[in-house]
C-alpha positions, 0 to 999 in steps of 0.5 A: 856477752861476748863482743867479736870484732871482725876486720876484713875488706871484702864486704861479702866474708864480712857478712859470712863471719858475722852471720855464722858467729851471730846464729852460732851463739845469741851471746855473741855481740858482732861489729864490723870494720871495712879496714885495718884503719878503721877496725884499730880505731874501733879497738882503741875506743871499744873493749872487745873480747876477739877480733877476727882480721884479715891479713891483706887490706888497704891502708893498714894490713893486718900484720900491722893491725896486730902489731899495734894492738899488742902494744895498745890492748895485747890481753885481746886474742887475735885471729887471722883471716888468711887467703890462699897466698898468705898462709906463711904470713898468717903462720908468722903472725903467731910468732908475733902474738896472734891466737891463731888464724882461719883460712879463707873460705872459712870452715865452719867449725874450724871457725867455731872451734877457734872463736870458742878457744880465744874466747875462753883465753880471754876470760882466762886472762881476766880470770887470772888479772882478778885473782893477781889483784886480790893476791896483791891487796893481800901482800900490800905494805901498810905504813908510811913511816920513814923505814917502810917508805925507804923499803918500797923505794927500793922495791921500786929500783930493785924489782924490775933487775935480775938482782938477788935480794937478801931481806933481813928482820925479825919474826913477824915483820913481813919480809914475805911481804917484800918478796912478794911485792919484788915478784909482782912488779918484776918482768917475771910477775907472769910466771910462779912464785915459789915459796919454801920455807926452809925452817919447816923442812926437815934437813934431810928432805930439804935437797928433794924439796928444792931439787926434786929426786928421781925414783928409788933415790931414797926409800919413799922415792917411788916416782920422778919428782920436781922440785922447787927451783923447776917449778920456779922456771922462768918465775922466783923462789922465795928462800924464807929462813934460809939461814935454817938450811943444812950446809949440804943443801947450801952448796946445791944452792950456790951451785944453782946460783952460779951455773943455773943448772940444778940436779935431782938427788939420785940423778946424774944429768943436769937440769937448767933453771931460769929463776930468780932468788930471794931469800929471808932471814931473822938470823945474823948470817955473819954471826952464822959464818963466823960459826961455821953454820953458814957459807959465806961464798953463798952469803955474798952471792944471795947478798946482791941488794939487802933490805932490812924489814924494821921491827914494829917497835921501829915504826910505831907511827904506822900502828894507827894505818896497821889497826884500821887496815886489819880491822877492815879485813878481819871484818870482811873475813868475818862478814860482820860490820867493820869495829872502830877504835878510839883515839885512846885505846890507839894511843894505847897500843901505840906504847905497847912493846910489840915483840911479836910485831906485825903478826902479834898486832893482827892477833891482838886486833882480832882479840879485840874485835871478838871480845870488845865493845862496839867501839875498842876502848881503852878499856878493852885494851887493857882487859883483852890485849894485856900483854 
């Protein structure tokens, strides 16, 4: 049921609103408060899906209630109720975060449409939070080694800033997890995180992919198309494997960082973008610079903060936690019971040379779960995880 609170000092208006909403939909559970102080107290102690709040009230007016609610429970949509002389104030409440306003006496259709739209928005907010939690779990950093704890501390310090971050480390170590954590803990978390694998895009298409193009810019450009930088506006763009980017694309990325402007391929018009750039590479960019394959000025723009993700061989103490995490995740994905790994099996896996890092360990755990016994034994490891 949708729980709605009406804060209104006129008893007659409260009764009318309650009657309209209760008769319209039997899933609306409507409560009342006679003034702003009583209403705010109810909001503090209960969970509401929507609040209808009068603007002019004794003790505490609607604007004060709105400001207080936005601080303690910002996810609750607030619809303001305005008298004829309150229209300017009602419009101003929208700037303060109100969902909408309705006038007295309330128009039936306007009221019901506003209530439905506000409840739909609340549902979307809830669903988005659930989805974000699921996504966040997929990018959880597993481990308690000194190296991983150092990275977690760095993420906490850096995420809330606008500093650009360059993440380095071998393939399969989880550099993308660091990028996701930086975004999710930042002020930009409500805006997109756009990922670009620079190694997977042909060099002749990378500029179009990043900056977009206009119709006719090249043979297959049949219509205007926005690029990844525009898609990431107000959010974060993650340039994975940036060491594989062409020099011409590097020059355009440098300009985007310097001027916060991009130009679509084939266009003359500049487009302003507000994007935080996080980059990653498995290459030694200083070697790439020395050999003329990477711009030194771009490196210094990107590497404001350097985060080095260690190879799995350098954090073997995390292997038991990682095995347990992957075993749970694989069981959940396949709808099977979780298989346990014997101590001997775990100890043997800790001794392996993990050249493929976390990615390789995950594959080996899945193989052992499929092919091994009800409990993964040392013998299972010798049979099915041989290097």
